[in-house]
C-alpha positions as CSV (number, residue, x, y, z in Angstrom):
1,M,120.7,77.3,112.3
2,K,117.5,78.2,114.1
3,E,117.2,80.1,117.3
4,K,114.4,80.3,119.8
5,R,112.0,82.9,118.4
6,Q,110.0,85.0,120.9
7,N,107.2,87.3,120.2
8,R,109.6,90.1,119.5
9,W,109.1,93.2,117.3
10,R,111.4,95.2,115.1
11,K,111.4,98.6,113.7
12,L,110.4,99.2,110.1
13,D,113.4,99.4,107.7
14,N,114.6,102.8,106.7
15,A,113.9,102.3,103.0
16,A,110.3,101.2,103.8
17,Q,109.3,104.2,106.1
18,A,107.4,106.0,103.4
19,F,105.5,102.9,102.0
20,P,102.7,102.8,104.5
21,A,102.0,106.5,104.2
22,A,102.1,106.4,100.3
23,T,100.0,103.3,99.9
24,G,96.6,103.8,98.5
25,K,94.3,103.6,95.5
26,K,97.0,105.1,93.2
27,D,99.7,102.7,94.1
28,S,99.4,99.6,96.3
29,R,103.3,99.3,96.7
30,V,103.0,95.6,95.9
31,F,105.2,93.7,93.5
32,R,104.8,90.2,92.1
33,F,107.4,87.5,91.5
34,Y,106.3,84.3,89.8
35,C,107.6,81.0,88.7
36,V,106.2,79.1,85.7
37,L,106.7,75.4,86.1
38,K,106.6,72.8,83.3
39,E,103.5,71.2,84.8
40,K,100.3,72.2,86.5
41,V,100.5,73.4,90.1
42,D,98.8,71.4,92.8
43,G,97.3,73.7,95.5
44,D,97.6,71.3,98.4
45,R,101.2,70.6,97.8
46,L,101.9,74.3,97.4
47,Q,100.2,74.9,100.8
48,G,102.6,72.4,102.4
49,A,105.5,74.0,100.6
50,L,104.5,77.4,102.0
51,D,104.3,76.1,105.5
52,L,107.8,74.7,105.2
53,T,109.1,78.0,103.8
54,L,107.6,80.0,106.6
55,E,109.4,77.8,109.1
56,K,112.7,78.8,107.5
57,Y,111.7,82.5,107.0
58,P,109.3,83.4,109.9
59,L,110.1,87.0,109.1
60,F,107.2,86.8,106.6
61,R,104.8,86.1,109.4
62,S,104.8,89.8,110.4
63,V,102.1,92.4,110.4
64,L,102.7,96.2,110.2
65,R,101.6,98.2,113.3
66,K,101.6,101.8,114.3
67,G,103.5,103.2,117.3
68,L,103.1,106.8,118.5
69,F,106.3,107.8,116.6
70,W,107.2,105.0,114.1
71,F,105.8,102.0,112.4
72,Y,107.0,98.6,113.5
73,M,106.8,95.0,112.5
74,E,105.4,92.3,114.9
75,P,105.1,88.5,114.5
76,R,101.6,87.2,114.3
77,A,100.3,83.6,114.4
78,L,98.1,84.2,111.4
79,P,97.4,81.5,108.8
80,A,99.1,81.9,105.5
81,L,96.8,80.3,103.0
82,V,97.5,79.5,99.4
83,K,94.6,80.2,97.1
84,P,93.8,80.0,93.4
85,E,94.6,83.3,91.6
86,D,91.3,85.2,91.5
87,R,92.0,89.0,91.5
88,P,94.0,91.5,89.5
89,P,97.8,91.4,89.9
90,C,99.5,93.6,92.5
91,G,96.2,94.4,94.3
92,R,96.3,96.1,97.7
93,I,97.7,94.0,100.5
94,Y,98.5,96.4,103.3
95,V,95.3,98.1,104.7
96,P,95.8,100.3,107.8
97,D,94.3,98.9,111.0
98,Q,93.7,95.5,109.4
99,K,95.5,92.6,111.0
100,K,96.9,90.8,107.9
101,L,100.1,89.3,106.7
102,L,102.0,91.4,104.1
103,F,102.3,88.8,101.4
104,E,100.1,86.4,99.4
105,V,100.8,83.2,97.6
106,S,98.5,82.1,94.8
107,Y,98.6,79.8,91.8
108,Y,97.1,79.6,88.3
109,K,97.7,76.7,85.9
110,N,101.5,76.2,85.8
111,R,102.3,79.5,87.7
112,I,103.2,80.1,91.3
113,N,102.7,83.8,92.3
114,L,104.2,85.6,95.3
115,E,102.9,89.1,95.9
116,V,104.6,91.2,98.6
117,F,103.9,94.6,100.1
118,H,107.2,96.5,99.7
119,G,107.3,97.4,103.4
120,L,108.0,93.7,104.3
121,T,110.9,93.1,102.1
122,D,112.6,94.1,98.8
123,G,113.1,92.2,95.6
124,T,116.1,90.2,96.8
125,G,114.3,89.0,99.9
126,A,111.1,88.1,97.9
127,M,113.0,86.2,95.3
128,Q,114.9,84.3,98.0
129,F,111.5,83.4,99.5
130,L,110.1,82.3,96.2
131,K,113.0,80.1,95.3
132,E,112.7,78.3,98.6
133,L,109.0,78.0,98.1
134,V,109.5,76.4,94.6
135,R,112.2,74.1,96.0
136,N,109.9,72.9,98.8
137,Y,107.1,72.4,96.3
138,L,109.3,70.2,94.1
139,V,110.6,68.3,97.1
140,L,107.0,67.4,98.1
141,T,106.1,66.6,94.5
142,Y,109.1,64.4,93.7
143,P,110.3,63.0,97.1
144,E,112.7,60.6,95.3
145,Q,114.6,63.5,93.6
146,E,117.4,65.5,95.2
147,F,117.0,69.3,95.0
148,P,119.9,71.4,96.3
149,E,119.4,74.2,98.8
150,T,118.6,77.5,97.0
151,D,120.8,79.5,99.4
152,G,123.8,77.2,99.0
153,G,123.4,75.8,102.5
154,E,124.4,79.1,104.1
155,I,123.9,79.0,107.9
156,L,122.0,82.0,109.0
157,T,119.7,82.7,112.0
158,D,116.4,84.6,112.3
159,S,118.4,87.6,113.6
160,D,120.6,87.6,110.5
161,Y,117.4,87.6,108.3
162,E,116.0,90.5,110.3
163,E,119.2,92.6,110.6
164,D,118.8,96.3,110.2
165,S,121.6,96.7,107.7
166,F,121.0,100.4,107.2
167,S,122.1,101.1,110.8
168,Q,124.8,98.5,110.5
169,Y,126.5,100.3,107.7
170,Y,125.6,103.9,108.5
171,T,128.8,106.1,108.5
172,G,127.3,109.5,109.0
173,K,128.9,110.9,105.8
174,K,126.5,113.0,103.8
175,R,126.3,113.4,100.1
176,S,127.4,116.7,98.5
177,N,124.4,119.0,98.1
178,K,123.0,117.5,95.0
179,R,119.5,118.7,94.1
180,S,117.3,116.7,91.8
181,R,115.8,118.5,88.8
182,K,112.2,118.3,87.8
183,A,111.8,115.7,85.1
184,F,109.4,115.3,82.2
185,Q,106.2,113.6,83.4
186,L,104.2,111.2,81.3
187,K,100.8,112.6,80.3
188,G,97.5,110.8,79.8
189,D,94.4,109.4,81.5
190,R,95.2,107.5,84.7
191,L,94.0,104.0,85.3
192,E,92.8,102.5,88.6
193,Q,95.0,99.9,90.2
194,A,92.8,96.9,88.9
195,E,93.1,98.4,85.4
196,M,96.9,98.8,85.4
197,E,98.3,98.0,82.0
198,I,100.7,95.0,82.1
199,T,102.9,94.0,79.2
200,E,105.4,91.2,79.4
201,L,108.2,90.8,76.8
202,H,110.2,87.6,76.4
203,L,113.8,88.0,75.1
204,S,116.9,85.9,74.7
205,A,119.2,86.7,77.5
206,S,122.2,85.7,75.5
207,A,121.1,87.9,72.6
208,V,120.7,90.9,74.9
209,H,124.1,90.2,76.5
210,R,125.8,90.1,73.1
211,K,124.3,93.4,72.0
212,A,125.2,95.1,75.3
213,K,128.8,93.8,75.0
214,E,129.0,95.2,71.5
215,Y,128.1,98.6,73.0
216,G,130.6,98.1,75.8
217,V,128.0,98.3,78.5
218,S,126.2,96.0,81.0
219,V,122.8,94.5,80.3
220,T,121.2,96.8,82.9
221,T,122.8,99.8,81.3
222,Y,121.6,98.8,77.8
223,L,118.0,98.1,78.8
224,A,117.8,101.3,80.9
225,A,119.1,103.3,78.0
226,A,116.7,101.7,75.5
227,F,113.8,102.3,77.9
228,L,114.8,105.9,78.4
229,Y,115.1,106.4,74.6
230,A,111.6,104.8,74.1
231,I,110.1,107.4,76.4
232,Y,112.0,110.2,74.7
233,E,110.4,109.3,71.4
234,E,107.0,110.3,72.9
235,V,108.2,113.6,74.4
236,P,106.9,116.6,72.6
237,K,109.4,119.3,71.6
238,S,108.0,121.6,74.3
239,G,108.9,118.8,76.9
240,L,112.6,118.7,76.0
241,R,113.3,121.6,78.3
242,R,113.2,119.0,81.1
243,P,115.3,115.9,81.4
244,V,113.8,112.4,81.1
245,S,114.8,110.5,84.2
246,L,114.7,106.9,85.4
247,M,114.8,105.9,89.0
248,I,116.7,102.6,89.3
249,P,116.7,100.7,92.6
250,V,120.0,99.2,93.6
251,N,120.6,96.2,95.8
252,L,122.8,97.4,98.6
253,R,123.9,93.8,99.3
254,N,126.1,94.1,96.3
255,F,128.1,96.7,98.1
256,F,127.7,95.8,101.8
257,P,127.8,92.1,103.0
258,S,124.4,91.4,104.5
259,G,122.1,88.3,104.8
260,S,119.1,90.4,105.7
261,M,115.8,89.7,104.1
262,T,114.3,93.0,105.1
263,N,114.5,96.1,102.8
264,F,118.1,96.9,102.1
265,W,118.2,98.9,98.9
266,S,118.8,102.4,97.6
267,W,118.4,104.0,94.2
268,I,120.0,106.2,91.6
269,E,118.3,108.7,89.3
270,T,119.7,108.6,85.7
271,A,118.5,111.8,84.0
272,Y,119.3,112.7,80.4
273,D,118.7,116.1,78.7
274,F,117.6,115.0,75.2
275,K,118.0,117.1,72.1
276,E,116.3,116.6,68.8
277,D,119.4,114.9,67.4
278,T,120.1,112.6,70.4
279,T,120.9,109.1,69.4
280,L,120.6,105.8,71.4
281,E,124.5,105.7,71.4
282,D,124.6,109.1,73.2
283,V,122.3,107.8,75.9
284,L,124.2,104.6,76.3
285,M,127.5,106.4,76.9
286,K,125.8,108.7,79.4
287,M,124.3,105.7,81.2
288,K,127.7,104.0,81.2
289,E,129.2,106.9,83.1
290,M,126.4,106.9,85.6
291,F,126.7,103.2,86.2
292,A,130.5,103.3,86.7
293,K,131.3,101.5,89.9
294,E,133.0,104.4,91.7
295,S,130.3,106.9,91.0
296,L,127.6,104.3,91.8
297,E,129.1,103.4,95.2
298,K,129.5,107.1,96.1
299,E,125.9,107.9,95.1
300,I,124.1,105.1,96.8
301,S,126.3,105.2,100.0
302,G,125.7,108.9,100.3
303,R,121.9,108.6,99.8
304,M,121.8,105.8,102.3
305,N,123.6,107.9,104.9
306,D,121.2,110.9,104.2
307,L,118.1,108.8,104.8
308,V,119.5,107.1,108.0
309,H,120.6,110.5,109.2
310,L,117.0,111.8,108.9
311,E,115.7,108.8,110.9
312,K,118.2,109.4,113.7
313,N,117.5,113.2,113.9
314,L,116.3,113.7,117.5
315,F,113.7,116.3,116.5
316,L,112.2,114.2,113.8
317,R,112.1,111.1,116.0
318,A,109.9,113.0,118.5
319,V,107.4,114.1,115.9
320,P,104.1,112.0,116.2
321,L,103.6,109.4,113.5
322,E,100.5,110.9,112.1
323,I,102.3,114.1,111.4
324,K,105.4,112.2,110.1
325,N,103.1,110.4,107.6
326,L,101.9,113.8,106.2
327,F,105.6,114.8,105.6
328,L,106.5,111.3,104.2
329,L,103.6,111.4,101.8
330,A,104.5,115.0,100.7
331,G,108.2,114.0,100.4
332,T,107.3,111.0,98.2
333,T,105.0,113.1,96.0
334,L,107.6,115.9,95.6
335,G,110.4,113.4,95.1
336,G,108.4,111.8,92.3
337,R,108.6,115.0,90.3
338,S,112.3,114.2,89.5
339,V,111.4,110.8,88.1
340,T,109.8,110.0,84.8
341,A,109.7,106.2,85.1
342,V,111.2,103.4,87.1
343,Y,113.4,100.5,86.0
344,S,114.1,97.6,88.4
345,N,116.4,94.7,87.5
346,I,116.5,91.7,89.8
347,G,119.2,90.2,87.6
348,R,120.0,86.6,86.9
349,I,118.1,84.1,89.0
350,Q,120.4,81.1,89.6
351,M,119.1,77.7,90.5
352,A,121.1,74.4,90.4
353,P,120.9,72.3,87.1
354,E,118.7,69.8,88.9
355,Y,115.8,72.3,88.6
356,D,116.0,72.9,84.8
357,D,113.7,70.0,84.0
358,Y,110.9,71.4,86.2
359,I,111.1,75.2,85.9
360,E,110.3,77.1,82.7
361,R,110.9,80.7,83.7
362,F,110.6,83.4,86.3
363,G,108.9,86.7,86.0
364,F,108.6,90.0,87.9
365,F,106.5,93.2,87.7
366,A,105.2,95.8,90.1
367,S,102.4,98.3,90.8
368,T,103.3,101.9,90.0
369,D,101.7,105.3,89.8
370,K,103.8,106.1,86.7
371,M,105.4,103.6,84.4
372,Q,107.8,100.9,85.5
373,M,109.9,98.2,83.8
374,C,111.1,95.2,85.8
375,S,113.4,92.5,84.5
376,C,114.8,89.1,85.5
377,S,116.4,86.2,83.7
378,Y,116.5,82.5,84.2
379,G,118.7,80.4,81.8
380,D,118.3,82.1,78.4
381,S,114.8,83.5,79.2
382,L,114.9,87.2,80.0
383,V,111.4,88.5,81.0
384,L,110.6,92.2,81.0
385,G,107.4,93.3,82.9
386,L,106.2,96.7,81.9
387,T,103.4,98.2,84.0
388,S,101.7,101.5,83.6
389,K,98.9,103.6,84.9
390,I,99.1,105.8,81.8
391,V,96.7,104.9,79.0
392,G,98.6,104.2,75.7
393,P,100.8,101.5,74.2
394,N,103.3,103.8,72.4
395,I,106.3,103.6,74.8
396,C,106.1,99.7,74.7
397,R,105.9,99.9,71.0
398,N,109.0,102.2,70.8
399,F,110.9,100.0,73.2
400,I,110.2,96.9,71.1
401,S,111.2,98.7,67.9
402,I,114.5,99.7,69.5
403,L,115.3,96.2,70.4
404,Q,114.3,94.8,67.1
405,K,116.5,97.3,65.2
406,D,119.4,95.9,67.3
407,G,118.5,92.4,66.1
408,I,116.9,91.3,69.4
409,E,113.7,89.3,68.9
410,C,110.8,90.2,71.2
411,R,107.8,88.1,72.0
412,I,104.8,89.6,73.8
413,Q,103.3,87.3,76.4
414,E,99.6,87.2,76.3
415,N,98.1,88.3,79.6
416,D,96.5,85.5,81.4
417,F,95.6,86.9,84.8
418,P,92.2,85.9,86.4
419,G,90.3,89.0,87.5
420,Y,92.5,91.3,85.3
421,H,90.6,94.4,84.2
422,E,87.5,93.4,86.2
423,K,85.8,96.4,87.8
424,P,86.0,96.1,91.7
425,S,82.8,96.2,93.6
426,R,82.0,99.6,95.0
427,R,78.7,98.8,96.8
428,A,80.1,100.0,100.2
429,L,81.4,103.2,98.7
430,M,78.1,103.9,96.9
431,G,76.2,103.2,100.1
432,L,78.3,105.9,101.9
433,K,77.7,108.4,99.0
434,I,74.0,107.7,99.2
435,F,74.1,108.2,103.0
436,S,76.0,111.5,102.7
437,F,73.7,112.8,100.0
438,T,70.6,111.9,102.2
439,C,72.1,113.8,105.1
440,T,72.9,116.8,102.9
441,A,69.4,116.7,101.5
442,A,67.8,116.5,104.9
443,V,69.8,119.6,106.0
444,V,68.9,121.6,102.9
445,I,65.2,120.7,103.2
446,C,65.1,121.7,106.9
447,W,66.7,125.1,106.1
448,M,64.1,125.6,103.3
449,L,61.2,124.8,105.6
450,D,62.7,126.9,108.4
451,Y,63.0,129.9,106.1
452,L,59.6,129.5,104.5
453,L,57.4,128.5,107.5
454,T,59.2,129.7,110.8
455,F,61.5,132.5,109.7
456,G,63.6,133.7,112.6
457,R,63.5,130.7,114.8
458,W,66.4,128.9,113.2
459,W,65.6,125.4,114.5
460,A,67.3,124.1,111.4
461,G,70.6,124.9,113.0
462,Y,70.0,122.2,115.6
463,V,69.0,119.8,112.9
464,T,72.2,120.5,111.0
465,A,74.3,119.9,114.1
466,G,72.5,116.7,114.9
467,V,72.8,115.4,111.3
468,F,76.5,116.3,111.2
469,C,77.2,114.4,114.4
470,T,75.3,111.3,113.1
471,W,77.2,111.6,109.8
472,L,80.5,111.9,111.5
473,L,79.9,108.9,113.8
474,I,78.9,106.7,110.8
475,M,81.8,107.8,108.6
476,V,84.4,107.3,111.3
477,G,82.9,104.0,112.2
478,Y,83.2,102.9,108.6
479,R,86.8,104.2,108.1
480,K,88.0,102.5,111.3
481,R,86.0,99.3,111.0
482,K,89.1,97.2,110.6
483,N,90.1,97.9,114.2
484,P,87.1,97.9,116.5
485,L,89.2,99.0,119.5
486,K,90.6,102.0,117.7
487,N,87.1,102.6,116.4
488,G,85.8,102.7,120.0
489,M,88.4,105.3,121.0
490,W,87.4,107.5,118.1
491,Q,83.7,107.2,118.8
492,L,84.4,108.1,122.5
493,V,86.2,111.2,121.4
494,I,83.4,112.2,119.1
495,V,80.7,111.5,121.6
496,T,82.3,113.4,124.5
497,V,83.5,116.4,122.5
498,G,80.2,116.6,120.7
499,S,78.2,116.5,123.9
500,V,80.2,119.2,125.5
501,L,79.8,121.4,122.4
502,W,76.0,120.8,122.4
503,D,75.9,121.7,126.1
504,I,77.8,124.9,125.4
505,F,75.8,126.1,122.5
506,T,72.4,125.3,124.1
507,G,73.1,127.3,127.2
508,W,75.5,125.5,129.6
509,Q,73.6,123.0,131.9
510,G,76.5,120.7,132.7
511,W,74.7,117.5,131.7
512,S,77.6,116.6,129.3
513,V,80.3,116.5,132.0
514,D,78.0,115.3,134.8
515,Y,76.5,112.3,132.9
516,V,77.5,111.8,129.3
517,V,81.3,111.9,129.6
518,P,81.6,109.3,132.5
519,L,78.9,107.1,131.1
520,A,80.5,107.0,127.6
521,I,83.9,106.2,129.1
522,L,82.5,103.3,131.2
523,V,80.6,101.9,128.2
524,N,83.7,102.2,126.0
525,M,85.8,100.4,128.5
526,L,83.3,97.6,129.0
527,S,82.9,97.2,125.2
528,M,86.7,96.9,124.7
529,I,86.9,94.2,127.3
530,I,84.1,92.2,125.7
531,I,85.4,92.7,122.1
532,S,88.9,91.7,123.0
533,A,87.7,88.6,124.9
534,A,85.1,87.6,122.2
535,G,87.6,88.1,119.4
536,K,90.3,86.1,121.3
537,M,92.8,88.9,120.5
538,E,96.4,88.6,121.4
539,I,97.5,90.8,124.3
540,S,99.5,93.1,122.1
541,E,96.4,93.9,120.1
542,Y,94.3,95.1,122.9
543,L,96.5,96.1,125.9
544,F,97.5,99.6,124.7
545,Y,93.9,100.5,123.9
546,L,92.7,99.3,127.3
547,V,95.3,101.6,128.9
548,Q,94.0,104.5,126.8
549,A,90.4,103.7,127.9
550,G,91.4,103.5,131.6
551,T,93.4,106.7,131.4
552,C,90.4,108.5,129.9
553,G,88.4,107.3,132.8
554,L,90.4,109.6,135.2
555,I,89.2,112.7,133.3
556,P,85.8,112.9,135.0
557,F,87.4,113.1,138.5
558,I,89.7,115.9,137.2
559,L,86.6,117.8,135.9
560,L,84.9,117.2,139.2
561,A,87.9,118.5,141.2
562,A,88.2,121.5,138.9
563,G,84.5,122.4,139.5
564,A,83.4,121.8,135.9
565,A,81.2,118.8,137.0
566,S,78.7,119.3,139.8
567,V,77.2,115.8,140.2
568,P,79.8,113.6,142.0
569,Y,78.4,110.0,141.7
570,P,79.0,109.3,137.9
571,S,82.4,111.0,138.0
572,V,83.6,109.2,141.2
573,I,82.3,105.8,140.0
574,C,83.9,106.2,136.6
575,S,87.3,107.3,137.9
576,G,87.4,104.7,140.7
577,V,86.6,101.9,138.3
578,S,89.2,103.2,135.8
579,L,91.9,103.5,138.5
580,L,91.3,99.9,139.6
581,F,91.3,98.8,136.0
582,L,94.7,100.5,135.4
583,L,96.2,99.1,138.7
584,G,95.0,95.6,137.6
585,L,96.7,95.9,134.3
586,A,99.9,97.1,136.0
587,I,99.9,94.3,138.5
588,F,98.9,91.4,136.3
589,K,100.2,92.5,132.9
590,W,103.3,94.4,133.9
591,K,105.8,92.8,131.6
592,D,103.4,93.0,128.7
593,L,102.6,96.6,129.5
594,V,106.3,97.6,129.5
595,R,106.8,95.8,126.2
596,E,103.9,97.7,124.6
597,V,105.1,101.0,126.0
598,Q,108.6,100.3,124.5
599,K,107.0,99.5,121.1
600,K,104.5,102.4,121.0
601,F,106.8,105.0,122.4
602,R,110.0,104.1,120.5
603,V,111.5,107.5,119.6
C-alpha cells in the first residue's frame, strides 16, 4: 500500500547518531551486500530495476543534513545511477555538506553490489532492498517468468518503513550498572580505507550447522567462538591480562515486531578472559551462556533503553550539534577500547525456489577500523567476509585452521574488485600542502629580512597576519567547498572578524565597522541569491542560509546605534535591505520558513 509522500523529513535513528561524527578516513561506516547471479549483469536493466525498487522504498532517496541540535534525513529528488564497479569496496559515501544519496549500486561481471552508509539503514534494511532489486532485475530480464514477492506480499506503507522503532519500544528501564572492561587491541600497521584487507571464505552451510549442533550451540555462537579463539592464538602472553572481546550486532526486529527499514539494532559484547590452557570448547560454552535468550533479551533491551534515554535527556538535547559531535566521536573512540573485533551475522537469506536457477550466492562485508567478520548464507553456501585495517594474515589463517580441524572445508574466494588496492589521487591534498608550505616560507623569509635589514620596525608582523588571513580563507574555502552557501557564511565571518582585528591592532580608525562589515554582508547576501538561483537549488537547501545572511545584515545598524560605527550610510543601507529581505522571506515563504525552523531547531 502506498501513501501520498510529501517532502517530509525525519530524525536520524538513535543507533545511527554517532555514524556521521565517526565517519572519516579511518572508517567510512559503509557496508556492502552483493548478489552473484549465474549470468552476466546488464547495466541498463539493472538501472530499470533500481528505479522500480526506489518506487517501493523511497526511504533510500534521502540525504543526511545538519540541524542546530541533531542530524536529520530529508528526501531529495536526486538521480540514483547504476554504474560499473570502478573503485575499492566500501569507499566513502557520506561526505559532510555534500548533497548525495547514501547508497550506491554497481555491477561487475555476474555481481550486483549494494553499498550503504550505515546512517541510512542497517543490514536487515539493506538486504531487503537488495532482494527487491534482484527480483526486479530478474522480472525485467525474464518477463515470461513468475518471481514471487521477496517480502511475502506484506502490505506496508512508507510510514511503516520509516518508523522510529527505538522510540516505539522505549520503556525507560535502565540496565544495571555494567561497565565494560578494556579489551585486548590488535597491533600492527594500519591500512588506508582503499587498502583494507578483504578475505572471503566459502563454507558449506549444512556442514557448519552439523558441527554447531554437535557442540550444542547455534551457528552464530560457533562462528563467534571460533573467531574469538583465532584472535586469542595471536595474543602474546603479556596481553592475556585483558579479555578478548567481540562486538556482535543484534537485529532488534527479532525481539520487537517492526517493519522499519531504518536502523533498528543493538549489540552485545562477548568478552572472554583467556588462559594459556583455554580450549575452543571452553569458549563455546561461555558463548552459549551469553547467547541464551533470556540474558540476550535483557542485555539488548537495557542497552536500547540506555541509548534512547540519553537522546531524550533535556540537557543533552539542547547542546548544539557541533559540540554533540565531539562527544559522540569521543564516546565512539572510548567505547571501542572494550572491543577487540566485530562479528556481524545477517543469517540465512531466504528466497523462493523460483530464484534458485538464477542466483548463485549472496555476500556481505563491511568497512572497519579494527577487524570484522560478516556472514550470510543462501542455500548451502555460507560466505564469510573478513575485513581488516591491520596488516597480517595470521588471524584468518588461524580461523581457517580451526574450521578445518572440525572437518569443515574452507575455500578462499579470490578477490576480484576493480580499483582494489589502487592508490587514491591526492593531488588536491598535495596542492594544499604546497600552498601551506609556501605561506610558511614567506613568513619565515620576511622575519629573516626584517631582523637582518630593518631590525626594530617589525613590519614582518603585518605580513604574518596578512598571510595567515589569506591561508585561512583558502583553507576554509576548500574544506567547505561542497556547500557554497555555508562556505559564504564562513567567509563572511572570517572577513568581518579579521577586518575588525586589523582595525584594532593598527590603531582603531573605524573603517572595519563603517565600510567592510556592511559591504561584506551585502555582497554575501547577493552572492547567495545568485548561487541558489543559478544552481536551481531546492528551497530547503538555501532558505535557512538566506535567513542567516539577512539576520547578519541587521548587525551594522546595531553597531551604528551603539556608537561603534560613525558613518551612517553603509550601515543604514545594509540593515534596511536586510530587513526588507527578511520580511520578504517571511511573507512569501512563511510555510517553508516554519518547516525549516522546525527541522533545524528540533531539540
